[in-house]
N, C-alpha and C positions, 0 to 999 in steps of 0.2 A: 585431568582430574574431573573437570566439570563438563566435558564434552557431551555426555548423554543428556544432562540437564539442559544444556544450552540448545541442543538440537530439538528437544521437546518444547522448549520455550519458543523457538522460532516457529514451529508448526502451530502451536497454540496461538501465537500472535497473528500468523497468517490467516488462520481460521476466524479469529476475532475480527480482523480487518475485512475479510470477505463478508462476514455477516453484517458488519457496519455499513459497508458499501451497498450490499443488497437492500438493507433497510432504507437506504437513500434512493432506491429505485434503479441502481446501476446493475446491469445484468452481468453475471459471471458464469464461466463454465463450471460445471460440476457442483453447482449449488446444492443439488439434491444429494450429493455425496459428502457434504461438509466442506466444499470449496477447494480443498487441497490436502495433500499428505506430505507437503514439502514447504519450502520457503516461498514458493511462487504462486501467485494468483493470475488468472487470465480473465481480463475484463472484455466483454463484448461491447465495442464502442461505435459500431456502425451508425447508430443514430446521431452521433456527435461528429462524424466525419471519417476520413480515411485514417488508417493507423498512424502513418508518419505525421500527418498534420495534427492529429490529436496528441501524439507524443511530443511534438514540438510545442504545442500550446501548453501542455503540462510543464515542460522544461522551462518555458518562459516564466512560469510561476514558482520555479524551484523544486519541482517534483519530477523525478527521473523515472521513466518507463520506456520499455522497448516495444516496438510494433510486433504483433503476432497475428497470424491468420486464425480465424475461427470459422466454423461451419457457416455456409451461406444462409442457412435458416436463422442464424444469429446475427446476420448482417455482414459477414465476411471480413470485418475489420476488428482487430483486438489489440489489447495492450498486455504486456507481461510485466508484472510488478513483484518485487521481492521485499521481504521485511528483515532480512538477515542483518543489515547494517543498523536498522532501528533497534532490533533486539540486542545487538552487540553494545549499543549505547544506552540501553535502559528501557526500551518500550515494554509495557505490560499490556495485557488485553484491555484494561481500562482506558488506555490511550487510543484505542482503535476508532472510537467515535470522533475524536478531534481530528485524527488523520483523515478519516473518511470525509469529514466536512470540507477539508481543504481540497481533496481530490474531486469531490462532487462539484464544488464551486468552480474549479478550473474546467471540468468537463462541461458544465452547464453554462459556460460563457461569462462568468463574473470577470470583471476587469482584472487582467493579469497582475498589474501592480498591487492591487488590493489583496489578491490571493497570495502574492509573493510576500507581502508584509505579514500575513497570517502564518504562512509557512515558516518564515524566518523566526517569528515569535515561538511557534511550536517547536521548531528545531532546537531552540535554545534549551529545551527541557532534556534533550538527548545529546549530551556532549561528553559524558564520562565513558571510558572504555571499561565495561564491566563483565562482558561475556556471561551474563546471568549470575554473576557473583557480585554481591553487594560490596560497597566500599569497606564495610567492617570485616568482611571475610578476605578481601583481596590483600590486605596488609599483613 
């Protein structure tokens, strides 16, 4: 029933997160095209290290991302991030800035335990399974 609305919300959230990350100075593929047309963003992270090492650093902060190759002119190292789970649990475009703050802090070397505390606090806002359907509609 709500599949189309949910799919659109995922793409809207991914675009919002892409813009918020770009605003923080993080390079992403396809920024000039609106960052994505799906649930996935590709971050160019070569300036922060190799893909696996950067993904491991983010994971130590409670942020899950997978390594991805990017063109050599963008540093050769990337991360693949999706927003489908955040959308499913209530993310709106207005939340993108707070999420980007945590990702940027982890990438830029802030103490992992400090970032992890921020991530845990932020994650507490996203615990209801709503699939783009508010609690008033789901019942």
